[in-house]
C-alpha positions in Angstrom: 135.6 69.2 262.7 138.6 67.0 263.2 140.6 69.8 264.8 137.7 70.5 267.2 137.5 66.8 268.2 141.3 66.7 268.7 141.2 69.8 270.9 138.2 68.4 272.9 140.0 65.1 273.3 143.2 66.8 274.6 141.2 69.0 277.0 139.5 65.9 278.4 142.8 64.2 279.0 144.3 67.3 280.5 141.3 67.7 282.8 141.6 64.1 284.1 145.3 64.6 284.8 144.6 67.9 286.6 141.8 66.4 288.8 144.2 63.5 289.7 147.0 65.8 290.7 144.5 67.9 292.8 143.3 64.7 294.5 146.9 63.9 295.5 147.8 67.4 296.6 144.6 67.6 298.7 146.1 65.4 301.3 148.8 68.0 302.0 148.1 70.3 305.0 146.3 73.5 303.9 145.3 72.1 300.5 142.3 70.0 301.5 139.9 71.8 299.2 141.9 70.7 296.1 140.7 67.1 296.7 137.0 68.0 297.5 136.3 71.4 295.9 133.8 72.1 298.8 134.4 71.8 302.5 131.2 69.8 302.9 132.1 67.3 300.1 134.1 64.2 300.6 137.6 64.3 299.0 139.0 62.1 296.2 140.8 59.0 297.6 144.6 58.7 296.9 144.1 55.4 295.1 141.5 57.0 292.9 143.8 59.9 292.0 146.6 57.4 291.0 144.1 55.5 288.8 143.1 58.7 287.1 146.7 59.8 286.7 147.4 56.5 284.8 144.3 56.6 282.6 144.7 60.3 281.9 148.3 59.7 280.8 147.2 56.9 278.5 144.7 59.2 276.6 147.3 61.5 274.8 149.3 58.4 273.8 146.3 57.4 271.6 146.9 60.3 269.2 149.2 58.1 267.1 147.3 55.9 264.6 148.0 53.1 264.2 149.8 52.3 267.4 153.0 50.3 267.2 153.1 46.8 268.6 155.3 47.8 271.5 153.1 50.8 272.5 150.0 48.7 272.2 151.4 46.1 274.6 152.6 48.7 277.2 149.3 50.7 277.2 147.3 47.4 277.4 149.3 46.3 280.5 148.7 49.7 282.2 145.0 49.7 281.4 144.7 46.1 282.7 146.4 47.0 286.0 143.9 49.9 286.6 140.9 47.6 285.7 142.2 44.9 288.0 142.6 47.4 290.8 139.0 48.6 290.4 137.8 44.9 290.3 139.7 44.1 293.5 138.3 47.2 295.3 134.7 46.2 294.3 135.3 42.5 295.3 137.0 43.6 298.6 134.0 45.7 299.6 131.6 42.8 298.9 133.7 40.4 301.0 134.5 43.0 303.7 138.2 42.8 303.0 140.9 45.3 302.0 142.2 43.5 298.9 144.1 46.6 297.7 145.8 47.3 301.0 144.5 50.9 301.3 144.5 50.8 305.1 148.1 49.7 305.2 149.3 52.3 302.7 147.0 55.3 303.7 145.4 54.7 307.2 141.9 56.4 307.7 142.5 59.5 309.8 139.0 61.2 309.7 135.3 60.6 308.9 132.8 62.7 307.0 129.2 62.1 308.3 130.4 58.7 309.3 132.1 57.9 306.0 135.8 57.2 306.1 137.8 59.8 304.2 140.6 58.5 301.8 138.8 55.3 300.8 137.8 54.4 297.3 134.1 54.0 296.7 133.1 50.5 295.4 131.1 52.5 292.7 134.5 54.1 291.8 136.0 50.7 291.5 133.2 49.6 289.1 133.8 52.7 287.0 137.6 52.0 286.9 136.8 48.5 285.8 134.4 49.7 283.1 136.7 52.6 282.0 139.7 50.3 281.8 137.8 47.8 279.6 136.5 50.6 277.4 140.0 52.1 277.0 141.4 48.6 276.3 139.0 48.1 273.5 140.1 51.5 272.1 143.8 50.5 272.3 143.1 47.3 270.5 141.1 49.0 267.8 144.0 51.5 267.1 146.7 48.8 267.3 148.7 47.3 264.4 146.0 44.6 263.8 142.5 46.1 264.5 139.8 43.6 265.6 136.3 43.5 264.3 133.3 45.8 264.8 132.3 43.9 268.0 135.1 45.3 270.1 134.2 48.8 268.9 130.6 48.4 270.0 131.7 46.9 273.4 134.1 49.7 274.1 131.7 52.5 273.1 128.9 51.0 275.2 131.1 50.7 278.3 132.2 54.3 277.8 128.6 55.5 277.6 127.8 53.5 280.8 130.7 55.2 282.7 129.5 58.6 281.3 126.0 57.9 282.6 127.1 56.8 286.1 129.5 59.8 286.5 126.8 62.2 285.2 124.3 60.9 287.8 126.7 61.4 290.6 127.4 64.9 289.3 123.6 65.6 289.4 123.5 64.5 293.0 126.0 67.2 293.9 124.3 69.7 291.5 121.0 69.1 293.4 122.7 69.6 296.7 122.6 66.0 297.9 126.3 64.8 297.8 125.5 61.8 300.1 122.3 60.9 298.3 123.7 57.7 297.1 125.6 56.7 300.2 124.2 54.7 303.1 125.6 53.2 306.3 129.2 52.0 305.3 128.7 52.5 301.5 131.1 55.2 300.4 129.6 57.6 297.8 131.6 58.9 294.9 133.4 62.2 295.4 132.5 65.1 293.1 136.1 65.3 291.7 135.9 61.6 291.1 132.6 61.9 289.2 134.0 64.8 287.2 137.1 62.7 286.4 135.1 59.8 285.1 132.9 62.2 283.1 136.0 63.7 281.4 137.6 60.3 280.9 134.5 58.7 279.3 134.1 61.8 277.1 137.7 61.5 276.0 137.3 57.8 275.1 134.2 58.6 273.0 135.6 61.7 271.3 138.8 59.8 270.3 136.8 57.6 267.9 134.6 60.2 266.2 134.0 57.7 263.4 133.3 54.8 265.8 130.3 53.8 267.9 128.4 55.7 269.3 129.9 59.1 268.1 129.3 58.4 264.4 125.6 58.3 265.2 125.8 61.9 266.4 128.3 63.0 263.7 126.6 61.7 260.6 124.4 63.9 258.3 121.1 62.2 258.9 117.8 63.1 260.5 118.5 60.6 263.4 121.8 62.3 264.1 120.2 65.7 264.0 117.5 64.8 266.5 120.0 63.2 268.8 122.3 66.2 268.7 119.2 68.4 269.5 117.4 66.2 272.0 120.2 64.8 274.2 121.5 68.2 275.4 117.9 69.3 275.8 117.0 66.3 277.9 120.1 66.7 280.1 119.2 70.4 280.6 115.6 69.5 281.4 116.6 67.0 284.1 119.1 69.4 285.6 116.8 72.4 285.6 113.8 70.4 286.8 115.6 68.8 289.7 117.2 72.2 290.7 113.8 74.0 290.5 112.1 71.4 292.6 114.6 71.3 295.3 114.9 75.1 295.4 111.1 75.7 295.7 110.8 73.1 298.4 113.7 74.4 300.4 113.1 78.1 299.9 109.3 78.5 299.6 108.3 75.6 301.8 105.6 74.8 299.3 103.8 71.4 299.3 105.7 69.0 297.1 102.5 67.9 295.4 101.9 71.4 294.2 105.5 71.6 293.0 105.2 68.3 291.2 102.0 69.5 289.5 103.6 72.8 288.5 106.6 71.0 287.1 104.4 68.7 285.2 102.6 71.6 283.6 105.9 73.4 282.9 107.4 70.3 281.4 104.3 69.7 279.2 104.5 73.3 278.0 108.3 73.0 277.5 107.8 69.7 275.7 105.0 71.1 273.5 107.0 74.1 272.5 110.0 71.9 271.8 107.9 69.6 269.7 106.5 72.5 267.7 110.0 73.9 267.2 111.4 70.5 266.2 108.5 69.7 263.9 108.7 73.1 262.1 112.5 72.9 261.8 112.5 69.2 260.9 109.7 69.8 258.3 111.8 72.4 256.6 114.8 70.2 256.8 112.9 67.2 255.3 111.4 69.3 252.6 114.8 70.7 251.7 116.3 67.3 251.8 113.5 65.9 249.6 114.1 68.7 247.1 117.8 68.0 247.1 117.1 64.3 246.6 114.7 65.1 243.8 117.3 67.3 242.0 120.0 64.7 242.7 117.9 62.0 241.2 117.2 64.0 238.1 120.9 64.9 237.8 121.8 61.3 238.5 119.4 60.1 235.8 121.0 62.5 233.3 124.4 61.4 234.4 123.4 57.7 234.1 122.1 58.3 230.6 125.3 60.1 229.6 127.4 57.4 231.3 125.3 54.7 229.5 125.9 56.4 226.1 129.6 56.8 226.9 129.9 53.3 228.2 128.2 51.9 225.1 130.0 53.9 222.5 133.5 54.5 223.8 136.4 52.8 222.0 138.0 51.7 225.2 137.0 48.5 226.7 135.5 48.7 230.2 134.9 45.8 232.6 133.4 45.9 236.1 134.2 43.2 238.6 133.0 42.7 242.2 135.3 42.2 245.3 135.7 38.6 244.4 136.9 39.4 240.9 133.7 38.2 239.2 132.8 40.2 236.0 129.6 42.2 236.5 129.3 43.9 233.2 131.4 44.9 230.1 130.8 47.4 227.4 130.6 46.5 223.6 134.2 47.6 223.0 135.4 45.2 225.7 133.4 42.4 224.2 134.9 43.1 220.7 138.5 43.3 222.0 138.2 40.2 224.1 136.2 38.2 221.5 133.5 37.2 224.0 129.9 38.2 224.6 128.7 39.7 227.9 126.9 36.4 228.8 130.2 34.5 228.2 132.1 37.0 230.5 129.6 37.4 233.3 130.6 35.6 236.5 134.1 34.8 235.2 137.0 35.8 237.5 140.5 36.6 236.5 141.5 33.2 237.9 139.2 31.4 235.5 141.4 28.8 233.7 139.6 29.7 230.4 141.4 33.0 230.3 144.8 32.7 228.5 146.9 35.7 229.4 150.6 36.6 229.1 152.7 39.5 230.3 154.5 41.9 228.0 157.4 39.4 227.9 155.0 36.7 226.6 155.3 34.7 229.8 152.1 33.1 231.3 150.3 35.6 233.5 148.7 34.0 236.6 145.2 35.2 237.5 146.2 36.9 240.8 148.6 39.1 238.8 145.9 40.5 236.5 145.6 44.3 237.0 142.1 44.1 238.5 143.1 41.5 241.1 146.2 43.5 242.0 144.1 46.6 242.4 141.7 44.7 244.7 144.5 43.3 246.8 146.6 46.4 247.1 143.7 48.9 247.2 145.6 51.0 244.8 145.2 52.1 241.1 147.1 50.0 238.6 148.2 52.1 235.6 149.4 51.3 232.1 149.8 47.5 232.5 150.5 45.7 229.3 149.2 42.1 228.8 148.2 39.8 226.1 144.7 38.1 226.2 143.7 35.3 223.9 140.9 36.2 221.6 139.0 33.1 220.5 137.4 34.8 217.5 140.8 35.7 216.1 142.4 32.6 217.5 145.3 34.8 218.5 146.5 37.0 221.3 145.5 40.7 221.4 147.6 43.1 223.4 145.9 45.6 225.7 147.0 48.5 227.9 145.0 48.2 231.1 144.2 50.6 234.0 142.3 49.2 237.0 140.7 51.4 239.7 139.4 49.9 243.0 136.1 51.5 244.3 135.2 52.0 248.0 131.9 52.7 249.8 132.0 55.7 252.1 133.6 54.8 255.4 134.9 51.4 254.3 138.5 50.4 253.8 137.9 47.4 251.6 137.0 47.9 247.9 133.5 46.6 246.9 134.3 46.5 243.2 136.9 47.4 240.6 136.6 48.7 237.1 139.2 48.3 234.4 139.6 50.2 231.1 141.8 49.0 228.3 143.0 49.8 224.8 143.8 47.4 222.0 147.4 48.1 221.2 148.1 45.0 219.1 148.9 46.9 216.0 151.0 49.5 217.7 152.8 46.8 219.6 153.5 44.8 216.4 154.8 48.0 214.8 156.8 48.7 217.9 158.2 45.2 217.9 159.3 45.6 214.2 160.8 49.0 215.1 162.6 47.6 218.1 163.9 44.7 216.0 165.2 47.1 213.3 166.7 49.5 215.9 168.4 46.6 217.7 169.8 45.4 214.4 171.0 48.9 213.6 172.5 49.3 217.1 174.2 45.9 217.1 175.4 46.2 213.5 179.1 46.2 212.9 178.6 48.9 210.3 178.4 52.5 211.2 175.0 54.1 210.6 174.6 57.9 210.3 171.3 59.7 209.6 171.4 63.4 208.7 168.9 66.0 207.7 168.7 67.2 204.1 171.1 70.0 205.2 173.6 67.5 206.4 173.0 67.9 210.2 173.6 64.6 212.1 170.4 63.3 213.7 171.3 59.7 214.6 174.4 57.5 215.0 174.6 53.9 216.2 177.0 52.2 218.6 179.4 51.2 215.9 179.9 54.8 215.0 180.7 55.7 218.6 183.1 52.8 218.9 185.0 53.6 215.6 185.0 57.4 215.7 185.5 57.8 219.5 182.6 60.4 219.5 179.5 59.9 221.7 176.1 60.5 220.3 175.7 63.6 222.4 178.8 65.1 220.9 177.9 64.6 217.2 174.1 65.0 217.1 173.5 68.5 215.7 176.9 68.6 214.1 177.9 68.4 210.4 179.8 65.2 209.3 182.7 67.4 208.4 184.0 67.0 212.0 185.3 63.6 210.7 187.1 65.2 207.8 190.7 64.0 207.6 192.1 66.1 204.7 193.1 62.9 202.9 190.5 63.4 200.2 190.7 66.4 197.8 187.8 68.8 197.0 187.1 66.9 193.8 186.2 63.8 195.8 183.6 65.7 197.8 182.3 67.4 194.7 181.6 64.0 193.1 179.9 62.8 196.4 177.5 65.8 196.5 176.8 65.5 192.8 175.8 61.9 193.1 173.5 62.5 196.1 171.8 65.5 194.6 170.7 63.3 191.7 169.0 60.9 194.1 171.6 58.3 193.6 173.6 56.3 196.1 177.3 57.2 196.6 179.7 54.3 197.1 183.4 54.8 197.8 186.3 54.5 200.1 187.5 57.4 202.3 189.8 58.2 205.2 188.2 59.9 208.2 189.6 61.2 211.5 188.7 59.9 214.9 188.2 62.1 218.0 191.7 61.3 219.2 193.1 62.5 215.9 194.0 59.1 214.5 192.8 58.1 211.0 190.6 55.2 209.9 189.6 53.9 206.5 186.0 53.1 205.7 183.9 51.8 202.8 181.0 54.2 202.6 177.5 53.9 201.1 175.5 57.1 201.4 171.9 57.1 200.2 169.1 59.8 200.0 165.8 59.0 201.7 162.7 60.4 199.9 159.1 60.9 201.1 156.0 60.0 199.1 156.3 63.1 197.0 159.9 62.4 196.1 161.5 65.1 198.2 164.7 64.2 200.1 164.0 64.2 203.8 167.2 62.4 205.1 170.5 61.0 204.1 171.6 57.6 205.5 175.2 56.5 205.5 176.2 52.9 206.1 180.0 52.8 206.5 182.3 49.9 207.4 185.6 50.4 209.1 188.2 48.5 207.0 191.3 49.8 208.7 192.0 46.4 210.3 191.2 44.6 207.1 193.7 46.7 205.1 196.2 46.0 207.8 195.5 42.3 207.8 195.8 42.3 204.0 199.2 44.0 204.3 200.2 41.5 207.0 199.0 38.6 204.8 201.0 39.8 201.9 204.0 40.3 204.2 203.5 36.8 205.6 203.3 35.3 202.1 206.4 37.2 201.2 208.2 35.9 204.3 207.0 32.4 203.6 208.3 32.6 200.1 211.6 34.0 201.4 211.6 31.3 204.0 211.3 28.5 201.5 213.9 30.1 199.4 216.2 30.5 202.4 215.7 26.9 203.4 216.4 25.6 199.9 219.5 27.8 199.5 220.8 26.8 202.9 220.3 23.1 202.1 222.2 23.4 198.8 224.8 25.8 200.3 225.4 23.4 203.2 226.3 20.7 200.8 228.8 22.9 199.1 230.2 24.1 202.4 230.5 20.5 203.6 232.8 19.8 200.6 234.8 23.0 201.0 235.3 22.5 204.7 236.2 18.8 204.5 238.6 19.1 201.6 240.2 22.2 203.1 240.8 20.3 206.4 242.3 17.4 204.4 244.7 19.9 202.7 245.6 21.5 206.0 246.4 18.1 207.5 248.7 17.4 204.5 250.7 20.6 205.0 252.8 22.1 207.8 252.7 25.6 209.2 255.8 26.6 207.3 254.2 25.7 203.9 253.3 28.9 201.9 249.8 27.6 201.3 249.1 26.6 204.9 247.9 30.1 205.9 245.8 30.4 202.8 244.1 27.2 203.5 243.3 28.3 207.1 241.7 31.5 205.7 239.6 29.5 203.3 238.5 27.3 206.3 237.6 30.4 208.4 235.6 31.9 205.5 233.7 28.6 205.1 233.0 28.5 208.8 231.6 32.0 208.7 229.5 31.0 205.8 228.2 28.1 208.0 227.0 30.7 210.6 225.2 32.5 207.7 223.4 29.3 206.7 222.3 28.7 210.3 220.8 32.2 210.4 219.0 31.5 207.2 217.6 28.3 208.7 216.5 30.1 211.9 214.8 32.8 209.8 213.0 30.0 207.8 212.2 28.1 211.0 213.8 25.0 209.6 216.4 24.7 212.4 216.3 21.6 214.6 216.4 22.1 218.3 218.0 19.6 220.7 216.8 20.3 224.3 219.5 19.6 226.9 219.9 19.6 230.7 220.8 23.2 231.1 221.7 25.8 233.8 220.2 29.1 232.6 222.9 31.0 234.4 225.6 29.3 232.3 223.6 30.0 229.1 223.3 33.7 230.0 226.9 34.1 230.9 228.0 32.5 227.6 226.1 35.2 225.7 227.0 38.3 227.8 229.9 39.3 225.6 227.8 39.1 222.5 224.9 41.0 224.1 227.2 43.8 225.2 228.3 44.3 221.6 224.7 44.1 220.5 223.3 46.9 222.8 226.3 49.3 222.5 228.5 51.1 224.9 226.0 53.8 226.1 223.7 51.2 227.7 224.8 49.5 231.0 224.1 45.7 231.1 223.7 44.4 234.6 223.7 40.6 235.3 222.2 39.4 238.6 222.2 35.6 238.7 220.5 33.5 241.5 222.8 31.0 243.1 221.6 27.4 243.3 219.4 27.9 240.3 217.3 24.9 239.3 218.0 23.2 236.0 215.8 23.3 232.9 215.5 21.2 229.8 216.0 23.6 226.8 218.1 24.2 223.7 220.9 26.6 224.6 220.6 28.2 221.1 217.0 29.1 221.9 218.0 30.8 225.2 220.5 32.8 223.1 217.8 33.8 220.7 215.4 34.9 223.4 218.1 37.0 225.1 219.1 38.6 221.8 215.5 39.6 220.9 214.7 41.0 224.3 217.9 43.0 224.6 217.5 44.4 221.1 214.0 45.5 222.0 215.2 47.0 225.3 218.0 48.8 223.4 215.5 50.4 221.0 213.3 51.5 224.0 216.2 53.4 225.5 216.5 56.8 223.8 220.2 57.5 224.7 221.8 56.4 228.0 220.1 53.7 230.1 220.4 50.3 231.8 219.3 46.7 231.0 219.1 44.2 233.8 219.2 40.4 233.3 218.4 38.3 236.4 217.4 34.8 237.3 215.6 33.2 240.3 213.7 30.1 241.5 210.0 30.6 241.7 207.1 28.4 242.9 203.4 29.1 242.3 200.6 27.3 244.2 197.0 26.9 243.0 195.7 29.8 245.1 198.1 32.2 243.6 197.4 31.1 240.0 193.6 31.4 240.7 194.1 35.1 241.4 196.6 35.7 238.5 195.3 34.6 235.1 198.0 33.1 232.8 200.1 31.7 235.6 200.6 27.9 236.0 201.1 26.0 239.3 204.5 24.4 239.8 208.3 25.2 240.1 209.8 27.5 237.5 213.1 29.1 236.7 212.7 32.8 236.2 214.6 34.6 233.5 213.9 38.4 233.6 215.0 41.2 231.3 214.3 44.8 232.4 215.0 48.2 231.0 214.4 51.8 232.0 213.3 52.9 228.5 210.1 54.5 227.2 207.8 51.7 228.3 204.5 50.7 226.7 200.8 51.7 227.1 198.0 49.3 227.6 196.9 49.0 223.9 200.4 48.1 222.9 200.7 45.5 225.7 197.5 43.8 224.5 199.0 43.2 221.0 202.6 42.7 222.1 203.0 39.1 220.9 201.0 39.4 217.8 203.0 38.4 214.7 203.9 41.4 212.6 202.8 43.9 215.3 205.5 46.5 215.9 205.7 50.1 217.2 208.9 50.8 215.3 209.0 52.8 212.2 208.8 51.5 208.6 211.9 49.3 207.8 213.0 49.2 211.5 211.4 46.0 212.6 209.4 43.1 211.2 207.3 42.5 214.4 208.5 38.9 214.6 211.0 39.2 217.5 208.6 39.0 220.4 206.4 36.6 218.6 209.5 34.3 218.2 210.2 34.7 222.0 206.6 33.8 222.8 206.8 30.7 220.6 210.1 29.6 222.1 208.7 29.9 225.6 205.5 28.0 224.8 207.6 25.4 222.9 209.4 24.7 226.2 206.1 24.5 228.2 206.7 27.8 230.0 204.9 31.2 230.1 205.8 34.8 229.9 204.6 37.9 231.8 205.2 41.5 230.9 204.9 44.6 233.1 205.3 48.1 231.5 204.1 51.6 231.9 204.8 54.7 229.7 208.1 56.4 230.7 208.7 53.8 233.5 210.4 51.0 231.6 209.5 47.4 230.8 210.2 44.0 232.4 209.8 40.7 230.7 209.6 37.7 233.0 210.0 34.3 231.4 209.1 31.2 233.5 210.6 27.9 232.3 209.6 24.6 234.1 212.1 23.1 236.5 213.7 19.9 235.2 213.7 17.1 237.7 215.3 14.3 235.6 218.7 12.8 235.9 221.6 15.0 234.8 223.7 12.0 233.9 221.6 11.4 230.8 223.4 14.2 228.9 226.7 13.2 227.5 229.5 15.7 227.3 231.0 16.6 224.0 233.8 14.3 222.8 237.4 15.7 222.6 238.5 17.3 219.4 240.7 14.3 218.5 239.7 12.4 215.4 238.4 9.0 216.5 239.2 6.2 214.1 237.0 3.4 213.0 237.4 -0.3 214.1 236.7 -1.9 210.8 232.9 -1.5 211.0 230.9 -1.6 207.8 229.1 1.7 207.0 226.5 2.3 204.3 226.5 5.9 203.1 223.5 7.1 201.0 223.7 10.6 199.5 222.0 11.9 196.3 224.7 14.7 195.9 227.5 13.0 194.1 230.3 15.2 195.4 229.1 14.7 199.0 228.8 11.0 198.5 232.4 10.9 197.1 233.7 13.0 200.0 231.9 11.0 202.6 233.2 7.7 201.2 236.8 9.1 201.3 236.5 10.4 204.9 235.1 7.0 206.1 237.8 5.0 204.4 240.5 7.3 205.9 238.9 6.7 209.3 239.3 3.0 208.9 235.7 2.0 208.1 234.5 -0.5 205.4 232.4 1.7 203.1 229.3 0.9 201.0 228.1 3.8 198.9 224.7 4.5 197.3 223.6 7.5 195.3 219.8 6.7 195.6 217.6 4.9 198.0 217.0 2.2 195.4 220.7 1.5 195.1 221.0 1.4 198.9 218.2 -1.2 199.1 219.9 -3.3 196.5 223.3 -3.0 198.2 221.7 -4.0 201.5 220.1 -7.1 200.0 223.2 -8.3 198.1 225.8 -7.5 200.7 227.3 -10.6 202.5 228.1 -9.9 206.1 226.9 -7.2 208.6 226.3 -3.6 208.1 226.8 -1.7 211.3 225.8 1.8 210.4 223.8 3.6 207.7 224.5 7.3 207.1 221.7 8.8 205.0 220.6 12.2 203.8 217.1 13.1 205.0 215.6 14.6 201.9 216.2 12.5 198.7 214.4 11.5 195.6 212.3 8.2 195.7 212.3 7.9 199.4 213.2 10.0 202.5 216.0 8.9 204.9 213.7 7.7 207.7 211.7 5.4 205.4 214.9 4.1 203.9 216.4 3.3 207.3 213.3 1.4 208.3 213.4 -0.7 205.1 217.0 -1.6 205.7 216.3 -2.4 209.3 214.2 -5.3 208.0 217.4 -6.9 206.7 219.7 -5.7 209.5 217.7 -5.3 212.8 220.7 -4.2 214.8 221.9 -1.6 212.3 222.5 1.9 213.7 221.3 5.0 211.8 222.8 8.5 211.5 220.9 11.2 209.6 222.6 14.1 207.9 221.0 17.1 206.2 221.0 20.9 205.8 217.5 21.0 207.3 215.2 18.2 208.6 211.7 19.4 207.6 209.3 17.1 209.6 210.8 13.8 208.7 212.9 13.2 211.9 211.7 16.1 214.0 208.3 17.5 215.2 207.9 21.2 215.9 211.6 21.5 215.5 212.5 19.0 218.3 214.4 15.8 217.3 212.5 12.6 217.8 213.7 10.6 220.8 216.6 8.3 220.0 217.4 10.0 216.6 221.0 10.8 215.7 221.6 13.8 213.5 224.6 15.4 211.9 223.9 19.0 210.8 225.4 20.1 207.4 227.9 21.5 206.9 230.2 19.4 209.0 234.0 18.9 209.3 235.9 15.6 209.2 236.3 15.7 213.0 232.6 16.3 213.5 231.7 13.3 211.3 234.3 11.1 213.0 233.1 12.0 216.5 229.4 11.6 215.6 230.0 8.2 214.0 231.8 6.9 217.0 229.0 8.3 219.3 226.4 6.4 217.4 228.3 3.2 217.1 229.3 3.2 220.8 225.8 4.1 222.0 223.9 1.4 223.9 220.6 0.4 222.5 
């Protein structure tokens, strides 16, 4: 039916356009009949043809539903122009004026029975006005925002009026009276014009088959059936009756009264026959409809009874609500689930504050978000919505799974009610919540969880398993756990495992397995059988913990303890050894000073001194290893520090490796201990040497670098400011990303067993941090490595650093010196050296003796030389006690190592003077003069 309506609509639109084109072509020479169809009929006016062309073109554009906003505006403007044109034509005729300027555009060139040809009839103007209004109502109704029913009724009524007027004018021509409706100057409507309005009005009506008045004819009702039968019959009667009357009068010259009487009789007969036919046909139709209604009522009654039984007994809750959301009815299951009676629910809406509802995330659920309200608003079915509703009988929330379906009356777009069905899923949700909690715990657990079938086929693994083994779930599910077999356990181990499990016991043990990448890992495993109610094994569950890192940490801890013990031993040995070396070096120098080069023992004494000095270097290495060395930061040019170590570095790396030195001129100074710079360079060059397999190159370079805040924001780890860059690069094997991530970890090394302790780069990192700098490393496998060390620029005065004194022994000036040393031989040696240097010497073997000497001595004491670590009291506390008696006394500390008494984190406290054991006579003489001559 829809396709027939669409074809009819398109034919009407095409007919209007064809008539308008014929009307325009009819004014061309030789084509006059196109505009009038018959030589005795008046032609269609040009203005009328243009109006039909516009309205006929609008009709096909109405096929799109709904119309876009732009198309609605354009079509409305065109329709309004045609309506306005018709209104102006009608008004102009009434006022005797040419308001549409037809005379100026198309002058009258001929008359037909006194009627000007080419002028629009005022009746045509009225029809254009009415047609434009009807078409405008149709455009509005099919626009993006359809108006109410009133516009539909107005548009349909106007279209029917135009249809009636055009049909009447067509009848005039059909009866042979084309000028029947024209008189004097009134222009009648042309036949082509009447046909155009007839097709246009039909097109407007057909386009809205479900609108007024077409739905009256299209519906399946007795009224529609009668209309569909009677309207064509009435039209046919009028046409045939008028044609018959005019034909008899014109052809037979019979008295019109006789013709009228004959027509009356014929119409009565025709009407009677029609009434009989209609009554018989309608009677059958009504009887058939009554039978259908009777059967439908019986079927409906049965269905209602079935529905009522189903409604009352079904386990699902069912609730009906009207268009406003008010509850109409609810079945017993709904009342039980919600904990309310039907009387308590009736009239409630979803927005009623007495409802307490939450969504599946346990957040408050507003009434307008309830499934029923959403279904009413969206006009769509809402499926599987989970919500919690407070049940007052249980004083708790019940969880329901809801489906809401909006219902519509035939022909209406808005739902008149909605029904919701829901299941109580509280128990299953609680079970699901427990299951989710357990699964989340298993998934997030640090232990590997593996579940297998009784045959040993893997059915489940958690995230920890994927992370440790390197296998994904997809790769291992369906496999046997033997894919992890490393070969580190013998067959007896697996035999014991299987025997334990077959007895229904839990196996616990440690095993080594193999990752996907071929590397090994150690795990503590606990494998248990899972039995069903009858005691049969249905699964095996393994809960394993990767302890590879733990074993490594234990080994590192043991190594650290060993190193700490060795460090303490080294520190103690170095302290005692330094005391002995101090005696050896000092007495040897005294003997050398008492001999000449020609003496036979002079050369022997020099060899003893050299051996003692080499031993001094060994003790310093021991102190560095034990981290007991004391650093003394100085104003330093890094270029000078590097150049002083180049010779040593070249010996260290060997002849096959080229060492390139690229210093930056004008390098900024830094504040650092030169010995630490040496230590950093030595560690980095040794690592670079080990990374080069045979022949290669190591490059050392320096530069001045400044970083601003913007750069540091984009490069984590960098610090704003001015820095001196010390870079060491090599073209060795390089490092991968995992190695770079652990590069500075203590005890981490990529070298083989016994080839490295893993402390070198950790020491470099500590030195750089100790000097307030930072370090950056760039490396790729087979592309070499670059270490970039950034030390902060020193902006203090260079004059604060005093140069070393000359090698000459500087004598005393009679100052009184108190020397405190718990080692008797050192005390005796120190006293002798001081006396030979010209000082007045007070000696004490213990802090107590020193305090007593200070109290009883008459006169000034200018300097106290004290060991740092002694029984009773350390050197710093002793010096402070003595300063109570001699506020201006100077202090010189001496020791094999300082611990934390006069230094913090290895850096000497400000203003502290320190003499490192072992020392020579010259070192002691120079240091004493430096302290005594220093300004406070």
